[in-house]
N, C-alpha and C positions, 0 to 999 in steps of 0.2 A: 763324117770326115770334115776336117776344117774347123770344127767346133770343139772347144775344150770346156769341160765341166770342172768348175772349181769346187771340189769336194771339201776342201779345208773350210770354206765359208759355210757350207751346209752342215758340217759336223761340229764345228767349233762354236756352239751356242748353248745357252742355258735359259730355259723358260721359267722365269721367276714370277711368283704371284704373292700377294700380300693380303692378309685379312686382319681386321681389328674387331675386338669385342670389348664390351665394358660390363662390369659386374652389376652396376646399378644405373640405369639411364635416367632415373628421377631422384637424385640424391637431395638432401637438404643442405643448405648453406652451412659451411664449417665441417661437413663430413668428408670422409675419404672415399675415393673411387679408384678402381683398379682397371687399367686397360691391358689387354693381352694382344700383342701383335705377333702374328705367325707368318714367316716367310718360307715358302715352299719352292723347291726346284724340281720341275718336271723334265729336266735334261734337254738334250741327251748327254751333255757334259756337266761336270762339276762347275759351279759358279764360284769364281774367285774374286777377291776385292769387293765383296758385297758390303754396301753401306745403306742404312735406312735412316730417313729423317723423320723424327717426330718431335718437333719443338712445341711444347705445351702452350696453349693459349694463356694470355695474361690472367684470366679468371681461374686458373688452376695453379696451385703452388706445389712444386715437386716435393715428394716425401722420400721415395725410394725407387730403385730399379733392380730387377733380377733378370739378367739375360742368361739364356741357356748356353750361349757361346759369345765370345767377344766382350766388348764393354760399351756402356752407354754414358754419354756426357750430357747431363741435364742442361748445362749452359748453352750448348750449341744444338742440342736435340739430336745429335748424331750417334747412331748405334753402329759401331764398326764390328761386324761379325765375321769377316774373313771369308772362309770357304764353306759352301753348302754342297754336299755331294748330290749327285743325280738321285732323285727319289727321296731325298731327305728334307727336313725342315728345321727351322730354329725359331725360338720364341723369346719374347721380351715382355716382362710384366712391369708396368709403370704404375706406381701408386701416387696419387696427388690429392691435395685437399682443395675443396671447392671454396673459392673466396668471393664469389659474386653470384647474384641471382640472374635469372633469364635463361636464354638458350646458348649453349656452348658447343662448338664443333671442334673435335680433335682429329687432325688429319695426319696420316703416316703414309710415306711413299718410299719405294726403293729409290735411292738417290744415285747409286753407282754400282756397276759390276763390270768386270773385265771382258766378259763374253757378251756378244749381242743377244738380245731377247727377240724371239720371232714375232711376238704380238704386243710388245709394249716398249717404251723408251724410258729408262730411268731418269728421274729428275725433271720430267717435262710438265708435271702438274695436270695431266689430262685425267679427269675423274673417271671416264669410261674405261680406262685401261685396267688390267687386273693386277698391276703393281702398286696401286694406291687404294686406300680404304679410309673410312672415317667412322667416328661414333659421335652421336649427338646426345647431349645431356640437357634435360629440362629441369633446372634447379628450382627446388621448392624452398620457400622461406621457412625459417625456424619458427615453430609455433610459439606464441607468447608464453612466458613463464608465469604461472599463477602462484607458485610457491607452496601451496598446500598439497603436497604430493601423496600424503598418506590418508587424506580425506577426513581428518578429525576436526576440521573447522579452523585450525590455526596454523601459522607458519612457525615451526620450531625445529629443534635439532633432530627430531625423528623423521623429518621430511628428507627424502633423497632427491637429488636432481643435479643439474649441471653447475649450479652456483651455490656459494655459501648462503645459509639462511640467517636472516636477522630476525630476532624475536624479542618481545617485551617481557620484562620481569614484573613481579608484583609491585615493585617500587616505581614502575614507569621507565626504567632504564632500558636501553636497547643493548643487547649483547649479540655478538657474532659467533657463529660456530663454524669451524672448518673440520667437522667430524669426518672420519675416514670414509664414511659411506656416501659422501657428496661427490 
């Protein structure tokens, strides 16, 4: 007696968690990588107004995004996904091209939700909370192009690779080929 229990605060919450994976943690310079971000709601209520922030580092160039719900803005890094029902999850796949060598960390975090979360605070940047995750890439340099891709001892139109082949003719002229298999 004399004490009141506020059940509205105990019930009106949504336990959001976020996980990030990458398809290739050791890509080569110039290749594409895909990050998959999964936001899950352990309830007990639906989470409304859910936003996730994943602003790609400068060493990654945005290619595409595929959200299971809502929309992703690559300029701001904001994924507005709206509502996640109790016991449900939503995913976002971001594909980006690697534009620099070295080590790159991509970080994503739940930035906002209308309901309180019992074990994390959206947008606070605390790594130990379950609403933030990251993926680390260790970029490998592109191996030098030798040109003789077919192993016949010369660089000619039969070699396939990333670049057009320049090859000499019997008269000492240099010709360029942009054959379809290059």
